[in-house]
C-alpha positions as CSV (number, residue, x, y, z in Angstrom):
1,M,31.7,11.9,3.3
2,S,28.5,11.2,1.3
3,V,25.4,13.3,1.8
4,S,22.0,11.8,1.2
5,V,19.6,13.1,-1.3
6,L,17.1,14.1,1.4
7,S,19.6,16.1,3.3
8,K,20.9,18.1,0.4
9,T,18.2,20.7,1.1
10,R,20.4,21.7,4.1
11,V,23.0,23.1,1.7
12,R,20.8,25.5,-0.1
13,P,17.3,25.1,1.3
14,W,14.4,26.4,-0.8
15,P,11.9,28.6,1.1
16,L,8.9,26.7,2.5
17,A,6.6,28.9,0.5
18,T,8.4,27.8,-2.7
19,A,7.8,24.1,-1.8
20,A,4.2,24.8,-1.1
21,A,3.7,26.6,-4.5
22,V,5.4,23.7,-6.4
23,C,3.2,21.2,-4.6
24,L,0.1,23.2,-5.3
25,L,0.9,23.7,-9.0
26,S,1.6,19.9,-9.3
27,F,-1.6,19.0,-7.6
28,A,-3.6,21.4,-9.7
29,S,-2.1,20.1,-12.9
30,F,-2.8,16.6,-11.7
31,W,-6.4,17.5,-11.0
32,V,-6.8,19.0,-14.5
33,A,-5.1,16.0,-16.1
34,Q,-7.5,13.7,-14.4
35,R,-10.5,15.7,-15.5
36,L,-9.2,15.8,-19.1
37,A,-8.8,12.0,-18.9
38,H,-12.5,11.7,-17.9
39,V,-11.7,9.5,-15.0
40,N,-14.8,7.6,-13.8
41,M,-13.9,7.1,-10.1
42,L,-15.6,3.7,-10.4
43,D,-14.6,2.3,-7.1
44,V,-15.8,5.1,-5.0
45,M,-19.2,4.7,-6.7
46,V,-19.1,1.0,-5.6
47,Y,-18.3,2.2,-2.0
48,R,-21.3,4.5,-2.1
49,A,-23.5,1.7,-3.3
50,E,-22.2,-0.4,-0.4
51,G,-23.2,2.3,2.0
52,E,-26.6,2.6,0.4
53,T,-27.2,-1.1,0.6
54,L,-26.3,-1.1,4.3
55,R,-28.6,1.8,5.0
56,A,-31.4,0.0,3.1
57,G,-30.8,-3.3,5.0
58,G,-29.9,-5.2,1.8
59,D,-27.5,-8.1,1.3
60,L,-24.0,-6.6,1.0
61,Y,-22.6,-9.5,-0.9
62,A,-25.4,-9.9,-3.4
63,M,-25.1,-6.2,-4.3
64,R,-23.8,-5.2,-7.8
65,A,-22.9,-1.7,-8.7
66,T,-21.9,0.5,-11.7
67,S,-21.9,-0.5,-15.4
68,A,-19.1,-2.9,-14.6
69,N,-21.4,-4.9,-12.3
70,L,-18.9,-4.8,-9.5
71,A,-19.5,-6.7,-6.2
72,M,-18.4,-5.9,-2.6
73,T,-15.2,-7.7,-1.7
74,Y,-14.2,-6.1,1.6
75,P,-15.3,-7.2,5.1
76,P,-18.7,-5.7,6.2
77,F,-17.0,-3.2,8.4
78,A,-15.9,-1.3,5.3
79,A,-19.6,-0.7,4.4
80,V,-20.0,1.0,7.7
81,L,-17.2,3.4,6.9
82,F,-18.7,4.1,3.5
83,V,-22.1,5.2,4.8
84,P,-21.0,8.9,4.9
85,L,-20.5,8.8,1.2
86,T,-24.3,8.5,0.8
87,L,-25.0,11.7,2.6
88,V,-23.6,14.0,-0.2
89,S,-24.3,14.3,-3.9
90,V,-22.2,12.3,-6.3
91,P,-20.4,15.3,-7.8
92,L,-19.5,16.5,-4.3
93,M,-18.5,13.0,-3.2
94,R,-16.1,12.8,-6.2
95,T,-14.6,16.2,-5.4
96,L,-14.1,15.4,-1.8
97,T,-12.6,12.0,-2.6
98,T,-10.0,13.5,-4.9
99,A,-9.2,16.3,-2.5
100,G,-8.9,13.9,0.4
101,N,-6.6,11.6,-1.6
102,L,-4.3,14.4,-2.5
103,L,-4.1,15.4,1.2
104,L,-3.3,11.7,1.9
105,V,-0.5,11.8,-0.6
106,I,1.1,14.6,1.6
107,A,0.4,12.6,4.7
108,L,2.0,9.5,3.4
109,V,5.1,11.3,2.2
110,Q,5.5,13.0,5.6
111,L,5.0,9.8,7.5
112,S,7.5,8.0,5.2
113,L,10.0,10.8,5.9
114,Q,9.5,10.4,9.6
115,L,10.1,6.7,9.3
116,V,13.2,7.1,7.2
117,R,14.5,10.3,8.8
118,P,13.1,10.8,12.3
119,A,15.6,13.5,13.1
120,L,14.5,16.0,10.4
121,S,13.5,19.4,11.8
122,R,9.9,20.5,11.4
123,T,10.8,23.0,8.7
124,D,12.9,20.5,6.7
125,L,10.2,17.9,7.1
126,W,7.5,20.0,5.6
127,R,9.7,21.4,2.9
128,T,10.8,18.0,1.8
129,T,7.3,16.6,2.1
130,L,5.9,19.2,-0.3
131,F,8.6,18.7,-2.9
132,V,8.4,14.9,-2.8
133,A,4.6,14.9,-2.8
134,A,4.6,17.2,-5.9
135,A,6.6,14.4,-7.7
136,V,5.2,11.1,-6.4
137,V,1.6,12.1,-7.2
138,W,2.4,11.3,-10.8
139,C,3.3,7.7,-10.0
140,E,1.0,5.2,-11.7
141,P,-0.3,3.6,-8.5
142,V,-1.2,7.1,-7.1
143,W,-2.7,8.2,-10.4
144,T,-4.8,5.0,-10.6
145,T,-5.9,5.3,-7.0
146,L,-7.3,8.7,-7.6
147,R,-8.7,7.6,-11.0
148,Y,-10.9,5.0,-9.3
149,G,-11.4,6.8,-6.0
150,Q,-9.7,4.0,-4.1
151,I,-8.8,3.8,-0.4
152,N,-5.2,2.6,-0.8
153,L,-3.7,5.8,0.4
154,L,-5.9,5.8,3.5
155,I,-4.8,2.3,4.3
156,A,-1.1,3.1,3.9
157,V,-1.4,6.3,6.0
158,A,-3.2,4.4,8.8
159,V,-0.4,1.8,8.9
160,F,2.4,4.3,8.8
161,W,0.8,6.4,11.5
162,D,1.1,3.5,13.8
163,L,4.7,2.7,12.8
164,T,6.0,6.2,13.2
165,R,4.8,6.7,16.8
166,R,7.8,7.2,19.1
167,E,7.9,5.1,22.2
168,G,7.1,7.1,25.3
169,S,5.4,9.9,23.3
170,R,1.8,11.0,24.1
171,W,0.5,9.3,21.0
172,G,3.0,6.5,21.0
173,S,2.6,3.5,23.3
174,R,-1.1,4.3,24.1
175,W,-2.6,4.3,20.5
176,A,0.0,2.7,18.2
177,G,-1.8,-0.2,16.6
178,L,-5.1,1.5,16.2
179,G,-4.5,2.3,12.5
180,I,-3.3,-1.2,11.6
181,G,-6.2,-2.8,13.4
182,L,-8.7,-0.7,11.6
183,A,-7.0,-1.1,8.3
184,T,-7.0,-4.9,8.7
185,A,-10.7,-4.8,9.6
186,V,-11.3,-3.0,6.3
187,K,-9.0,-4.8,3.9
188,L,-7.3,-7.8,5.7
189,T,-3.9,-7.6,3.9
190,P,-2.5,-5.1,6.4
191,G,-2.7,-8.0,8.8
192,L,0.8,-9.0,7.6
193,F,2.2,-6.1,9.6
194,V,0.8,-7.7,12.7
195,V,2.9,-10.8,11.9
196,L,5.9,-8.5,11.6
197,L,5.2,-6.8,14.9
198,F,4.8,-10.0,16.9
199,A,7.7,-11.8,15.2
200,A,10.1,-8.9,15.8
201,G,8.6,-8.1,19.2
202,L,9.0,-11.7,20.4
203,L,12.6,-11.9,19.3
204,L,13.4,-8.6,21.0
205,W,11.6,-9.8,24.2
206,R,13.7,-13.0,24.1
207,R,16.8,-10.9,23.9
208,D,15.9,-8.2,26.4
209,R,13.2,-9.8,28.5
210,R,11.0,-6.8,28.5
211,W,7.7,-5.7,26.9
212,N,8.5,-3.6,23.9
213,Q,6.9,-1.3,21.4
214,W,6.6,-3.9,18.7
215,L,4.6,-6.3,21.0
216,R,2.5,-3.4,22.3
217,T,1.6,-2.2,18.9
218,G,0.9,-5.8,17.7
219,A,-1.3,-6.5,20.7
220,T,-3.3,-3.2,20.2
221,A,-3.7,-3.9,16.5
222,T,-5.0,-7.4,17.2
223,G,-7.4,-6.2,19.8
224,V,-8.8,-3.4,17.6
225,F,-9.2,-5.8,14.7
226,L,-11.0,-8.4,16.8
227,A,-13.2,-5.8,18.7
228,T,-14.2,-4.1,15.4
229,T,-14.9,-7.3,13.6
230,L,-16.9,-8.9,16.5
231,T,-18.9,-5.7,17.0
232,V,-19.8,-5.6,13.3
233,A,-20.7,-9.4,13.4
234,L,-23.2,-8.6,16.2
235,A,-24.7,-5.8,14.2
236,L,-24.6,-7.5,10.8
237,P,-24.6,-11.2,11.5
238,A,-25.8,-12.4,8.1
239,D,-23.4,-10.3,6.1
240,S,-20.5,-11.2,8.5
241,K,-21.2,-14.9,8.2
242,K,-21.4,-14.7,4.4
243,F,-18.1,-12.9,4.2
244,W,-16.1,-15.0,6.6
245,T,-17.4,-18.3,5.3
246,E,-17.9,-17.7,1.6
247,T,-16.8,-14.4,0.1
248,L,-13.4,-14.4,1.7
249,F,-12.5,-17.5,-0.3
250,A,-14.1,-16.4,-3.6
251,T,-11.2,-14.6,-5.2
252,G,-12.9,-14.7,-8.5
253,R,-15.2,-12.0,-7.3
254,V,-12.3,-9.6,-7.4
255,G,-11.3,-10.2,-11.0
256,F,-9.3,-12.5,-13.2
257,A,-5.8,-13.4,-12.0
258,E,-4.2,-12.9,-15.4
259,E,-5.3,-9.3,-15.8
260,T,-2.3,-7.0,-16.4
261,A,-3.5,-4.8,-13.6
262,N,-2.8,-7.7,-11.2
263,Q,0.7,-7.1,-10.1
264,S,1.1,-10.0,-7.7
265,I,3.0,-13.3,-8.0
266,S,-0.4,-14.9,-8.9
267,G,-0.8,-12.5,-11.8
268,V,2.7,-13.0,-13.1
269,L,2.3,-16.8,-13.0
270,A,-1.2,-16.7,-14.6
271,R,0.2,-14.8,-17.5
272,L,3.3,-16.9,-17.8
273,M,1.3,-20.1,-17.7
274,H,-1.5,-18.7,-20.0
275,T,-4.1,-19.7,-17.4
276,D,-6.5,-17.9,-15.1
277,S,-5.7,-20.2,-12.2
278,P,-2.0,-20.8,-11.4
279,G,-3.1,-23.0,-8.4
280,V,-0.5,-24.8,-6.5
281,W,2.4,-23.1,-8.3
282,W,1.2,-19.8,-6.9
283,L,0.9,-21.3,-3.4
284,L,4.4,-22.7,-3.5
285,T,6.0,-19.6,-5.0
286,A,4.1,-17.2,-2.7
287,A,5.1,-19.3,0.4
288,A,8.8,-19.4,-0.6
289,M,9.1,-15.8,-1.6
290,G,6.9,-14.6,1.2
291,G,8.8,-16.5,3.8
292,A,12.1,-15.3,2.6
293,A,11.0,-11.7,2.4
294,M,9.4,-11.8,5.9
295,Y,12.6,-13.3,7.3
296,L,14.5,-10.2,5.9
297,A,11.9,-7.9,7.3
298,V,12.0,-9.4,10.8
299,R,15.8,-9.4,10.8
300,A,15.9,-5.7,9.8
301,A,13.4,-4.9,12.6
302,V,15.4,-6.7,15.2
303,R,18.6,-4.9,14.0
304,G,16.8,-1.6,14.5
305,D,16.1,-0.7,10.8
306,K,12.4,-0.1,11.0
307,A,12.1,1.6,7.7
308,V,13.5,-1.4,5.7
309,A,11.4,-3.8,7.8
310,V,8.2,-2.0,7.2
311,I,8.7,-1.5,3.5
312,I,9.8,-5.1,2.9
313,C,6.6,-6.2,4.8
314,A,4.4,-4.0,2.7
315,F,5.8,-5.3,-0.6
316,T,5.6,-8.9,0.6
317,A,1.9,-8.4,1.2
318,L,1.5,-7.1,-2.3
319,M,3.5,-9.9,-3.8
320,I,1.8,-12.9,-2.1
321,S,-1.8,-11.6,-2.3
322,P,-3.9,-13.4,-4.9
323,I,-4.9,-10.1,-6.4
324,S,-2.8,-6.9,-6.1
325,W,-4.1,-4.3,-8.5
326,S,-1.5,-1.8,-9.7
327,H,-3.2,0.9,-7.5
328,H,-2.5,-1.1,-4.4
329,W,1.2,-0.4,-5.0
330,V,1.0,3.1,-3.5
331,W,3.7,1.7,-1.1
332,C,6.1,2.8,-3.9
333,V,6.0,6.2,-2.2
334,P,7.8,5.2,1.0
335,L,10.0,3.0,-1.1
336,L,11.2,5.9,-3.2
337,V,11.7,8.0,-0.1
338,L,13.9,5.3,1.4
339,L,15.9,4.8,-1.8
340,A,16.4,8.5,-2.2
341,D,17.8,8.7,1.3
342,R,20.0,5.6,1.2
343,A,21.1,5.0,-2.4
344,T,23.4,8.0,-2.5
345,R,26.2,6.1,-4.3
346,A,23.8,4.3,-6.6
347,W,21.4,7.1,-7.4
348,P,20.6,5.5,-10.8
349,V,18.8,2.7,-8.9
350,T,16.4,5.3,-7.5
351,G,15.9,6.7,-10.9
352,V,15.2,3.3,-12.5
353,V,12.7,2.4,-9.7
354,A,11.0,5.8,-10.1
355,L,10.8,5.1,-13.8
356,A,9.2,1.7,-13.2
357,F,6.4,3.3,-11.2
358,T,5.9,6.3,-13.4
359,S,6.2,4.7,-16.9
360,F,2.7,3.1,-16.9
361,A,4.6,0.2,-18.7
362,L,2.1,-2.4,-17.6
363,W,-0.6,-0.6,-19.6
364,W,1.5,-0.8,-22.8
365,V,0.4,-4.4,-23.4
366,P,-3.0,-5.5,-24.8
367,H,-5.7,-5.5,-22.1
368,D,-9.5,-5.5,-22.6
369,P,-12.5,-7.6,-21.7
370,G,-11.4,-10.2,-24.3
371,R,-8.7,-11.3,-21.9
372,P,-5.7,-10.9,-24.3
373,E,-3.4,-11.4,-21.3
374,L,-3.8,-15.1,-21.7
375,D,-1.8,-15.0,-24.9
376,Q,1.1,-12.6,-24.0
377,N,4.5,-13.0,-25.6
378,A,7.7,-12.8,-23.6
379,G,8.1,-9.0,-24.0
380,Q,4.5,-8.4,-22.9
381,M,5.0,-10.6,-19.9
382,L,8.0,-8.6,-18.8
383,L,6.1,-5.3,-19.1
384,S,3.0,-6.6,-17.3
385,A,5.2,-7.8,-14.4
386,V,7.1,-4.5,-13.9
387,Y,6.1,-4.1,-10.2
388,P,6.8,-7.6,-9.0
389,L,10.1,-7.7,-11.0
390,T,11.2,-4.4,-9.5
391,A,10.4,-5.5,-6.0
392,T,12.2,-8.8,-6.5
393,A,15.2,-7.1,-7.9
394,L,15.4,-4.8,-4.9
395,L,15.1,-7.6,-2.5
396,V,17.9,-9.5,-4.2
397,A,20.1,-6.4,-4.3
398,Y,19.4,-5.9,-0.5
399,V,20.5,-9.4,0.3
400,L,23.7,-9.1,-1.8
401,R,24.5,-5.8,-0.1
402,E,24.0,-7.3,3.3
403,R,26.2,-10.2,2.4
404,R,29.0,-7.9,1.1
405,Q,28.8,-5.9,4.3
406,A,29.0,-9.0,6.5
407,L,32.1,-10.3,4.5
408,A,33.7,-6.9,4.9
409,K,33.4,-7.1,8.7
410,E,35.1,-10.5,8.8
């Protein structure tokens, strides 16, 4: 009988204090490495500028910040959340942001374990969380998130908090959906989880004819998103109108599609076609791949495999978005947890995927303001597409495994 990687700690469990010490040492080393790398935490400086602009009553979408002349790209609700950043000094803000993101790494690992292994005891959960967090903090998406002071980990934790609530628990049916609703009001892309929730919930309702947790969470998330967005629209009518009618569709404000940091289908096609605008080819490819992937996610949800459904949905959102910077791929953390738990007979797969997210391979190719990505050769294209290729390979492998299991049952 096979034993999963995550359950091997039951054979010779390390003391919880050892796990905490390992995690603390890893995080301290990470902090020192970031300081030695002279990280600029550029994005959190932009967030601070957004909060300052809001307090000053300025135009959020005319604002430019930092030496990179960066603009605001999120809905106006995000600026409301960033106001507290203006209340402390810049050095303290950077320290708090780094410390907060490290705590969010622990939170994301723990929620991922709860999703994949809901039966873990409290002690085993914390022990495994600390060991895994000590390792995954070195993944490129996590490193880059902390390098820029990004909010990706917060978004992921908000989503996973909702999706790990147990039906009937005190914090389950009543509040599940709050995190996804707020996350969508900040960054929109988590809205794809609402699609998953309603699609799976409606299919389960059709089968069982009863209101279920998927529908309840989806309804709550939708209500929170609408209430938040409408409240902000009343408070900031000009900024809201500008975002929802202009800025939302101006993808060029975010960056060039062909940049190697753009790990979406759009980025892959832009580099493949040597253009900054893959246009209709991106729309067709994203629609086909997104539709197929969401079909797999919904089917997994209906069959009761929530972990697979949630992770496929997360990676679908990353793939089909016009811009998915490498730091958006912090969803590799729950993916690695899932693979470590399930790929017991194919542990090299987990190793290869872990290598893909820790190798920093996408940064091995030329990248600078001169836009050399428009002239990549075949090898460079492969390296700069490492995350989408990894996700696609895993989806194909999942489909093949499901087919083999179906044939074995016949």
